[in-house]
N, C-alpha and C positions, 0 to 999 in steps of 0.2 A: 355335371356328370352323374348319371343315374347309378344308384346303389340298390342292391337286392340282398337284404340281410347282411351277411358277411362277404358278399361278392361285390365286385366292381365291374361295370360295363366297360369292356375293352374294345370289342368289335361290334359295330352297329350291323343292322340287317343288310345295309348297303355293302359294307365291307365283306360280310360273309357271302353275299350273292356274287360279288366280284371274285372272291377267292375260289369258291367252288365252281363257278361258271368257267373261270380260267383253267382250273384244274381238270375238269371234265373235257373241255375243248382241247387243251394241250395234249392230254392223254390220248384222245381220239386221233389227233393229228400225228402224233409220233407213231402210233400203232399202224395207221393207214399209210403214212408216209413210207415206212419201212416196207410195206406191201407193194408200193409202187416201184421198188428197186429192181427186181422182186427178190427179197431175201427168204421169204417163207417157203417158197417152192424149192429153192436151192438147198435149204437145210432141212427139208422134209417136215417143216412145222405143219403144213397143210394135211399131213397124214394123221395128225392128232384128231380124234373124234370131236366134231363141233368147230374145228378150225379151218375147214375147207374153204370158207368164204374169204379167208385171208389171201388166198391165191387168185381170187377174181380181180382182175385189173379194174373193171368198171365199178364193182361194188366198193372196193377200197377208194377209188377216185371219188365216187359220190359221197361217201362218208367223210372223206378228206375235205371236200367242199363244205359239208355241213359243219364240221369242226372249225373250219376257217371262218365261216359266217358267224358262228357262236363266239369265237375269240375276237373277231373284229367288233362285234356289238359290245362285248364286255370291256374291251380296251377303250372304245369311244365313250361308253357310259362312265367308266372309271375316271377318265381324264376330265370330261365335262363336269361331272358331279363335284370333284374336288377343286377344280378351278373356280366354279361358281361359288362354292362354299369357302374358298381360300383355306383349305386344309392341306398343309404341307408337312405334317409332323413325321411322315415316313421318308421324306427326302433327305439325302446325305448332307452332312454338315462338315465344316472345316474341323479337322482333328479326329475324324471318325476312325481313320486307319490306326492312329496311335492309341485311341481309346479302345479299339477292338483288341489290340495287342494286350493291353492291361487287363481287359475282361477275361480273355482266354487264359492269360497267365494266372489270374486269380482262381479261375475254375480248376485249372490243373494243379495248382499248389495249395488249394483250399484257403487262399488269402482273401482279403477284402476287395470287392469290386468297386470301381469308381461309381459315383452316383449317376443314375441313368434316368432318362426321360421315358415317355411312353414306349418308345422303341429303343432297343439297344443299338449301339453303333454298328455292330456287325449285321443287324437286321436291316438297317438303312442301306448298308453297302450291298447286301444280298438283293434288296429290292431293286437297286439301280442296275445291278448286273443282270438279273432276270428280266427286268423291264426293258432294258436296251435290246436284249436278244429277242424278246417278244416283238418289239417294234421292227427290228430287222426282218424277222420272219414275216410280219404282216406286209411290209412294203415290198420285199422281194417276192413274196407270194402273189401279191396283186399284179406285179409285172409278169409273172409266169402265167397267171390267168389270162391277162390281156393278150399274151403271145398266142394263146389257143383260140382267140376269137376269130371267126372267119373274116377274111379280107383285111386283117390287121397284120402288118409286117413290121417287126421291130428290128433295129440294128443287131447283128449277131453279137457284137460286143456287149450290148446291154443285156441280152438274154444270157450270155455266158457268165457275166459277173453277178447277175441276179441269182443264177443257179448256185454259183460258188458261195455267195453270201447266205443264201437260204440253207445250204448244207452245213456251212460253218456255224451259223446261228443255232441250228438244230442240235449239233454236237455240244456246243457251249451251254445251251439251255438244259440239255440232259445232265451235264456235269453240275450245273447250278441246282437242279432239282435233287440230284443225289446228295449234294451238300446240305440242301434244305432239310431233307429227311434225316440225314446223319446228325444234324444238330440236336435232334430229339433223343439221341443216344446219351446225351449229357443230361443227368438228372435234373439240374437246375432249370432246364428249358421245358421240362415235361408239363409243368403247371400252366403253360400257355396253351396247351392242346384244347382244353374245354372251351376256351374262348372262341375257337373257330367253329364250334358246334352250337353252343348256347349263347355266346357273346360275352359271358361273364367269367372272370378269373378270381382267384382267392384274394381277399383284401390284405391279408398278412403278407402274401407273396409280393403284392404291389408295394406295400410299405417297405419291405426288405430290399427288393431288387429294382424298383422303379421309384425311388424316393422323390426325385424331382417332379415326376408326374403326380405322385400322391400329394405332394405339397400344393401343387396347383389345383388339384381336385378339392382339397380342403379350403383353399382360398376362395375358389369359385362358389363353393357351398356356403361359406360364411357371407360373402357379398350378396348372395341371392336371397338370404333370409330377410323377411320384411322387418323394417325398423319398429321397435316397440315404442309405443307412445304412452307416457305416464302423465296422467292428468291430476293436477292438484285438486283439493276439495272445492276450491272456488271455481275451477274450470269445468267441473263435471256438470253435465246438463241433466237436470231432473225433470222428468215429465210430470205434468199436472194430471 
């Protein structure tokens, strides 16, 4: 694990690429998806200077496809990258719900939190919640795209349920993102923010709040040190 002064690398360039790539793509999808309903004309949003394009069906449709392509690439890259490297530390574990309760209780009562790994239990749960809804959006969205291909006729039931799942996943994803942002209203979580920009977080914060991860970092650092070889006087080689 790389260190940088009193900082510890928490998010690699790959993780930051996935995070911001997904964030931009999802934001674009939500904005343009609402434009397809069309909500912006109904509520006079298009009357705001610079927002006229939100009322254009074909403009929002093209941008929606661009956002979908970006999200599809990010999801594929994320899954393949971590499967190949066998990195699953963000995946939920048994007991995460119970541990999340104790962490939230400790934050509210100023008590001691349970020892945590690189990701807190609620972060792993949030990842699963957001990830499942993103996958539902991707697969239902692909069905909706195929439906629009000329000479392709899908069963009406498939189209209906794809649309319902797409809409439901969108609403749930928005709730998940609101919860994601709301988490940073809690002071203890704010020191994680720099990690999504620079990759590094404060070392003392890691020692205090992610003690299990910090212990593993120290162990890996110790085992990676080259062994020292002490030669006795008789073993030393003296050049002539």
